[in-house]
N, C-alpha and C positions, 0 to 999 in steps of 0.2 A: 325154663321149664319145657320139657319135651312133650310131644303129643302122647307118647306112650305112658307118661306119668299119670295123666288124668284124661282119658278119652271122652268121658261124659261132658266134662267142662269144655273141651274143644269143640265137641259137637254142638253144645248149647251156644257157644260163642259164634260158631259158623252159621247158625240158623237165625241169629238176631238180626233183625232188619236195621239198616242204618238210618240216621235221621233224614227226614224228607226236607230238603232245602229247596226253596223256590228258585227257579232260574233267575229271578230278578232280585235276589237277596242283596247283592252288592249295591244295586241301584237304590233299593229301599233304604239301606243303611246310610248311603251318602245323602239322600233326600232328607232324612231325619236330622243329620248333622247340619245341613244347610239351613233347615228351618229354625234351628236354635239361634236366638239373637246374639250378635257379636258384642264385644265389650263396649264399643262406641255407642251402640244402640242402647245398652243398659245404662250407660252414663247419661246419655241424652234423656232417657226416661226419668232419671232422678233430677235433672235440671229443667223439668217442665214447669210452667207457670203455676200449675195447680199445687205444686209442692214448694216452690221458691217463695211465693207471696206469704203464705202462713209462717214458714220458717223464718223469713226475714222479719216479719212482724214480731214474732216471739223473741228473736235475737235483739231487736231494738228495745223491746220492753225490759228484757233482762239487763241490758247495758244501762238503760235509763234508770232503773231501780238501783243498780249498783252505784252509779254516779250520784244519785240523790242521797243515798245513805252515806256514801263516803264524804260528800260535801257537808252534810249535817254533822258528821263526826268531827270534821276539821273546824267547824264553827264553834262547837262546844268546848273544845280543848282550851283555846285561849281565854275564854270567859272564865273557866274554872281556875286557871292559873292567875289571872288578874284578880279574881276574888280572894285567892289565898294570899297574894301579895298585899292587897288592900287591908286584910285583917291583921297584919303584923303591927304591933304597937311600937311606939317610940322607944320604950324601954328595951324591946327586943333588939333594936338597932344598936343600942349601947352595948348589950351583951355580945352581939356579933363583933363589934369593934374591939371589945376586950379580948374575945377569943382570937381575933386576928393578931393582936399584939402578943398574946401568949404563944401562939404558934410560931411567930417570927422569933421570939426569944428562945423557944425550944429548939428551933432549927440552928440557931447560933450556938447553943449549948452542945448540940449533937456534934458539930464540927470541932468544938473545943475538946470534947471528951475523946474523940478519935485521934487527935493530934498528940495527946499526952501518952498514948500507948506506944 
């Protein structure tokens, strides 16, 4: 865009005052950057005793609750399995033995049928 295209715009732009920057602008920016805590300071603030003690207490309570519930679950399973086995009658054992014999005979018949083909 040439000055002849729009003289009013160029006159307005020429009269606009530039931004007033302090002579200490760079120094002030660097001071603000240095004032921000570094990553190691932020990590150390999270590892303070005020936060570690309650968090470790909560972690111990959660782990303890999990172990308590898990150990109770392990204790109950064998009891129920033993109760189920104890409730089987003698007659049921005879049926199971008969089923075993039947399955063994069926397996032998299966091999015999395939060999005749």
